N, C-alpha and C positions, 0 to 999 in steps of 0.2 A: 504494499500500500504506499510505503514511502521508500525513497531510495536512500538507505543509510550509507553515507560516504565515508564514515570513519575518519573524522577530520582532525583527530588528536595529534598526529605527527607522522613524519615520513620514516617509519620503522621498516625493518626488513619485511615484515609481514604485510605492510601496506604497499610495498613494491609488488607483491602478488595480487593484492586485492584492494583497490581504492586508496591510493595515496594521494594526499592533497598537494605534494610538492612544495611545501612551505614550512619554514622553521627548521630547527635543529633538535637532535635527540636531547632529552633532558637528563641532567645529571641526577644521581640519587638524592632525593630530598628536595629537588627543585620543583617549583610549581608554575604553571602557566594557565591563564584564562583568556579566552578569545571569543568575541561576539561573532556570529556567522549569519549569513543570509543566503538562502537557496531559492532559485527560481527554476522551475522545471515544467516543461510540456511533455505529456506522455499519453499513450493510447493503448488500449487493449482490444484484441481481435479474436473472438471465440469462433473460429471456423469450424469447430466440431459440433456446433449446436445449430438447431433449426433456426433459420432466419439470420444466422451469423451475427449476433449482437455485438455491439462495439461500445467502448466508452473512451471519452477524451477528457483531459482536464489540464488546467494550467494551475500550478501550485506556486504560492509565495509564502515561504516559511522563514522565520527568524528565530534566533536563539543563541546558544553559546556552548563552548567546550571548556571543560575543566580537566587538567591533566597533571598528574604527579609522576615524577621520575622515581624509578625503583632500582635496586641492585641488579647486576648482571644484564644491564641494558633494557630492563623491563619498564613497564608503565601501567598506571591505572587511569582510566579516562572516563568521564561522564559527558555525554552530549545530549542536548535537549533542543528541540525546535517545535514551533507551533505556527500556524497560519491558515490562510484561506485556500480553498480549492474551487476554481470555477469549472463546473461540470457540464459536459455535453453528452447526450445519449445516456447510457447507463452509468451509475456511480461505480467507483472502484470497489472490488469486493475480494474476498478470500478465494484462493485458487480452489477450483473444484466445485464451486457453488452450482447446484442443480437448478435449472430454470423450469420450474413447473408453475404455470400460470393458472391459479385456482379459478379465475373468472372465465377460463376457456369454454367450459361447458355451457355457462350462461349465454355466451355469444353464439354457440352452436344452436341453442334453442330458439334464439331470435334471428338466426342467420337469414332466413328467407325474407324477412321484412326489413332487414337493416344491412344490406350488403355494403352500401356506401359508408355507413358508420363503422363497419368492421374494418374497412380499408383504412379509414382515418385512424382507427385505434392502432392498427399495425404500424402505420407510419409514425405515430406518436411514440411507439415503443423504442425508437431510435435503432432499429435494426438495419438491414442492408439498404432500406429505402431512405435513410438519412439519420443524422444524429443532432437533433435540435438542442439548443441550450436549455438546461434544466434549472440550475440554482447554484448558489455558492455555499459549499460545505466548509467544515473546519476540520483540519487534520493535525496530528502531532507525531512526534518521534522522540523516543527516549532510549538511549543505549548506555549500558555500562560495559566497559571493556577492560579486561585484565590480561596483561602480557607478562608472565613471569620471566621470559627471556625473549630473544630476538626470533626464535623459531616457533613459538607456541603462543596462542592467544585464545581466550574464552570471552564470550559475550552474551549478554541478555538484552533483549529489545522489547519494548512495548510500543505498538503502532495504533493509537486510538484514531477513530474517524467518526465525526459527528454529522449525521444527516439532518439538515436543518428543516426539512419539510417533508410531509407525506407526499408520495408521487404515485397515486393509484395503487395497484398491486405490486409495482416494481420496487418501491422503497418505503420504509417505515421510519418516521422521525425517531431519532435516538442515536445511541453510541455503539458503533461497531468496534470490535477489539481484535487485535492479533498479538500473540506472544511468540517470540522467536528465541531459541537458545542454540548457540553454536560454538564450534571450535575450529581452528585452523592450525595446521602444522606445515611449516616450510622445510623442505629437505635440503635446500641450499641457502646461500646468503642473499639471494634475491638480486644480486648485482649482475644483471644481464642487460646490455645496451648494445643493440646490433649497429647502431650509428657510430659507435666507437670502435668497431672492428671485432666485436666478440663473434665467435664462430659456434658451430654446432657442439663443440666440446663444452660450452658453457651452459647448455640447455638445462643440465641437472640442477644448476643454481636457481632456476626459476620455477621448478616443479613444487607443487604443494597439494595437500588434500584437505578438504573441508567437509564438515558434517553439521547439519542444523536440523532442528525440529521446530515446526511452526504449527500453531493452533489458532483457529479463527471462530468468532462469534458474530452473527448478524445483529442489527440494531434492535430487533425485537427479542434478543436474548438467545435465539436459536443457535445451537452448536453446529457449525458447518463441518468440522472435521479437522484432521491433522495430517501432516506429511513429514517425512524424514528425507533429506537429501544427503547422499554420501557421494561427493563429487571430487575427482582429481582435477587438477588444473595446471595452467602454465602462465606465468606473468613475466613480462619483459618490458623494456623501454626501447623506443627508437628516438634517439635524442631526448627531448622532453616529454614525448608522448608515451604514456603508460598504457599497455594493452594486457588485458587479463581474459583468458579463455578457460572455462570450466564446463564440466557436464557429466551426466551419469544418471542413475536411476532415481526416481522419486517414489517412495513407498507411501501410498496415500490410503487413508482410512476415513471414509465419509461418515457424516453424522447419521443417526438412525432415521432422520426425516427423509433422507434420500432413497432409502430402500435399495441401496446398491452395495455390492461386496467390496472388500479391499482390493486394491490393484496396484500394479507397478507401472508407473508412467516413466517416460524418458525425456530428457531435455538438457538444456545448458544455458550458458550466458556468455556474451561477449561484452566487455566493458572497456571504455576508452576514457582516459583523463588527460588533459593538457593544460598545464598552468600557463596563463597568458600574461600574468604579472605577479608581483609579490603577494597580492591580495585576492587574486581571481583564478578559478580553475574551471575550465569547460569540461563537461562530461557527457557521455552517451552510453546507452546500454540496450541490448536486445536479448530477450529471453524467450526462445521457442520451447514449448512443451508438447509432447505427443501423448495423448491418452490412448490406452491400449484396450479399453472396454467401454461398451455403450450401455444404455438403459434409458428408461423414461426420463426425459428432460436432460439427457446427457448422451454424447456420442463419441465414437472413435475419431481421432484426428488431431489437428494441431490447434493450439492456442498461442497467441503471440502477445508479448508486452514490450513495448519500445518507449524510450524516453531520452530527452536531452535537456541540458540546461547549464546553469552556471552557479557556482558557489563562491561567495565573497567571505573572506575571513580577515579580521583586523587585529 
C-alpha cells in the first residue's frame, strides 16, 4: 500500500534494497533525525479478474526518520510518514482481495428493464471502461528497522489506509490495515558498480535473500489474508543508479470470506533509485505477480503494480 524506501542511510543492505544515496554511516552512539517528503504516482492492474479492475493514485506523504548508530556497523531506525492519496478507479488494497460484488444478483433481477443503468454502473466501477476520480483518502507508513550488522536486517511495518467515504459496494469508510514483518541477508558487501568496471566476478557481492510476511484487513474489519515471500535477489549500481531485482514464490492464504484454498503464486520486483541531488532521490518500481489458481471472484493470471516518484530528505 505504501512504498517503504528505507530512508535511514546508505548501508550495505540498502545497496541491495532501496538505498537513498544520502548521508554517511553513523558511528556507534551517534544519532540523526531527518524530515522527509515523498510524492508518488502509482497504479494497479488486476488482469486476472473479470473486467480487469484498475486503481490509480497520487500520494503526498511527509514525515521523518530517526536513526541511531550501533556497534559492528549496525543501526536502529524509525521512519514514519502520513499524507493524502488522490484516488482514481479502485482504492489500493491488500494483495489477493477477492472481488465479489454482492449487488450483482439484484442487477440481474432488474436487468431486463435497466440495461442502460447496468452499463452506467459498470463504467462507474472503474474497470476497463475507465477509471474516474473517486476521492482523497489518507494513508500512512511506519517502519522500525534493526540492523545488527551490515549483512543482516529485520523490519516491522504498519501501513494504515483510511477510506474517507463510502463508495457503493466497492469501498466502506474506515481504516484498512496491513502489517509486514521481514528480514534480509546480504551474502556480499553490496559494492557492485558496473560503471566503475566491476565484472561478473563481483556479482556475488550483490546477492541477497529476503523473507517477509504480510497480513491485511479491509476497512470494515474483514480479514483479507496473509502471504509470505521468500525471494532471492541481486542489487547493483550503474554509476549513481541503484537497481534491485528480486523474485520467487508467494505463499498466500486467503481469509475465510473468499472460500478459496491456499496457493503458491509467483512474482518479483524491479526497483530503481537515482539520487539527483543531496536531498532528492527519484525512484520507480514494478511488481508483477502471477496467480496460479482461480475461483469465484478470482482468476489465474497476472496482476501488476507500478509506481514512480521522488523523495526529499533534509
